[in-house]
C-alpha positions in Angstrom: 37.9 43.2 83.6 34.3 43.5 81.8 33.1 41.0 79.8 33.2 41.4 75.9 30.7 40.9 73.2 27.0 41.5 73.1 24.3 40.6 75.3 20.5 41.2 74.6 18.3 42.9 77.0 15.0 43.4 75.3 13.4 43.1 72.0 10.7 44.7 70.4 8.6 42.0 68.8 5.6 44.3 68.3 7.6 46.5 65.7 8.6 43.7 63.5 4.7 42.7 63.6 3.6 46.3 62.6 6.4 47.4 60.6 8.5 46.6 57.6 12.0 47.1 58.6 14.0 48.8 55.6 17.4 49.6 57.3 18.9 49.0 60.9 21.2 51.4 62.8 23.1 51.1 66.1 22.8 54.1 68.6 24.3 54.6 72.1 21.6 55.9 74.9 22.5 58.2 77.5 21.4 56.8 80.8 21.7 57.4 84.6 23.2 55.1 87.1 20.0 53.7 88.5 18.6 53.2 85.0 21.4 50.9 84.0 21.0 48.8 87.2 17.5 48.4 86.3 17.9 47.4 83.0 20.6 44.8 83.9 17.8 43.4 86.0 15.5 43.3 82.9 13.4 46.1 83.8 12.8 47.6 80.7 9.7 47.7 77.9 10.2 48.8 74.3 6.6 47.8 73.2 5.1 51.3 72.3 8.4 53.3 71.9 9.4 55.5 68.8 12.2 58.0 68.1 12.2 61.6 67.2 14.5 64.2 65.8 14.6 67.6 67.6 16.8 70.4 66.9 19.4 68.2 65.4 19.1 65.7 68.5 17.8 62.1 68.3 15.4 61.1 71.2 13.6 58.0 72.4 10.1 58.4 73.6 7.8 56.0 75.2 10.5 53.7 76.6 9.6 52.4 80.0 12.6 51.7 82.6 11.5 50.4 85.8 12.5 52.3 88.8 15.6 50.6 90.5 14.2 49.1 94.1 17.5 50.5 95.9 17.6 53.6 94.0 15.6 55.9 96.4 16.1 59.7 95.5 18.3 59.1 92.3 15.5 57.2 90.3 14.1 59.3 87.4 10.8 59.0 85.8 10.3 55.7 84.1 8.8 57.2 81.1 11.3 60.1 80.6 12.7 61.3 77.0 16.1 59.8 76.5 18.8 61.2 74.3 20.4 58.8 71.6 24.0 59.3 70.6 24.8 59.1 67.1 27.1 61.2 64.6 25.5 64.4 63.6 25.7 63.6 59.7 24.0 60.2 60.5 21.2 62.0 62.3 21.0 64.7 59.4 20.7 61.7 56.8 18.0 60.0 58.9 16.1 63.3 59.4 16.2 63.9 55.6 14.9 60.3 54.8 12.0 60.5 57.5 10.9 63.6 56.1 10.9 62.8 52.5 9.4 59.2 52.5 7.3 59.3 55.7 9.0 56.6 57.4 9.2 56.1 61.1 12.2 55.5 63.2 11.5 52.6 65.9 13.7 50.9 68.5 14.1 47.2 67.8 16.1 46.1 70.5 18.2 47.1 73.6 21.6 45.3 74.5 24.9 45.7 76.1 27.9 45.7 74.0 31.2 45.7 75.6 29.4 46.8 79.0 27.6 50.0 77.1 24.0 50.0 76.5 23.1 50.3 72.7 19.9 50.4 71.0 19.2 49.1 67.5 16.9 51.4 65.5 15.1 50.4 62.6 14.1 52.7 59.6 10.4 51.5 59.4 7.1 51.7 56.9 4.1 50.8 58.5 2.3 47.5 57.4 -1.4 47.5 56.2 -3.6 44.8 57.7 -3.7 42.7 54.5 0.3 42.5 54.9 -0.1 41.5 58.6 -2.5 38.6 57.4 0.0 37.5 54.7 2.6 37.3 57.0 0.7 35.3 59.6 -0.4 32.9 56.7 3.3 32.5 55.8 4.5 31.8 59.2 1.7 29.3 59.4 2.4 27.5 56.4 5.9 27.2 57.2 5.0 25.7 60.4 2.7 23.2 59.0 5.4 22.2 56.6 8.0 21.8 59.3 5.5 19.6 61.2 5.0 17.3 58.2 8.6 17.1 57.6 9.3 16.1 61.4 6.7 13.4 60.9 7.7 12.1 57.8 11.5 11.9 59.1 10.6 9.7 62.1 
């Protein structure tokens, strides 16, 4: 029996640094067997990946899945465009939102859910440089406060 629950595979931390995440969606992903085996070994990179909607289908681009070592002729191109699986009305809703508001659809994380590979997508708005600086300042201030509280409590 396969294990139940979720298990994180990869996280796109650069996306949270470069974008404000407005909404999150879950989508399945269409993979071949050797890609799944490579993902189980942790050979996936979401760093510069993004999603597009073409002819009513949702695709992820720029996601790198390393070739499986024992895969020989069955290995596919590591950077190939992969189809994401969502309901048609969800895709149409996303398409309308993306076109109207000028937002981006970015893969935030990849995980197993009951032995199926799922992608968490974020409807994102790009951050400006001053937003990134403000976030860094907030993070540093919180770290300093936590450090002082730890010293005081000892």
